[in-house]
C-alpha positions in Angstrom: 0.0 0.1 -0.1 1.4 3.4 -0.7 0.4 6.7 1.6 -1.1 9.3 -0.9 -0.1 12.9 0.0 1.7 12.1 2.9 5.0 14.2 3.7 8.4 12.6 4.9 9.2 12.5 8.6 11.9 13.5 10.7 15.0 10.9 11.7 13.4 9.6 15.1 10.3 11.7 14.9 8.3 9.2 15.8 10.6 7.1 18.7 6.8 5.2 19.4 6.5 3.6 16.5 6.9 -0.1 15.7 6.6 -2.5 12.7 4.6 -6.2 12.5 6.7 -7.8 10.5 6.0 -11.5 9.0 9.1 -13.5 9.7 8.9 -15.2 6.3 7.7 -12.8 4.3 9.9 -9.8 5.8 7.4 -7.3 5.1 5.9 -5.2 7.7 2.2 -5.3 7.6 1.1 -3.5 9.7 2.2 -0.4 12.7 2.3 -0.9 16.4 3.4 1.8 19.2 5.9 0.7 22.0 4.7 0.3 25.3 7.7 -0.4 27.4 10.8 -2.4 26.7 8.6 -5.3 25.9 5.7 -5.4 24.9 3.9 -3.0 22.1 -0.2 -2.6 21.1 -1.5 -2.9 17.7 -4.4 -3.6 16.1 -6.5 -6.7 16.7 -6.9 -7.2 13.4 -3.1 -7.4 12.9 -3.0 -10.6 14.5 -6.4 -12.1 13.6 -5.7 -15.7 12.5 -1.7 -14.6 12.5 0.8 -17.4 13.7 2.4 -15.7 16.1 5.2 -17.7 16.1 6.1 -16.2 12.8 5.2 -12.1 13.9 8.0 -10.0 14.7 8.4 -6.6 15.6 11.1 -4.1 14.3 11.6 -1.0 15.9 14.6 1.5 15.7 14.2 2.0 11.7 13.5 4.9 9.7 13.9 4.1 6.0 12.2 0.2 5.5 11.6 1.1 2.0 15.4 -0.1 1.5 
């Protein structure tokens, strides 16, 4: 999916953001918010029918298009 009409963010402008990653496909498919050093919160639809053993969380990345 592409964001239309969005603007680039500064490096570390949103340090609370994380990405939900499919460990097999190696793609970010949902966003999440960091709650503490061991927990994030995301939408229920991001994990509905998901194999949680294949879900990873990525933090600290700014440009994931590379």
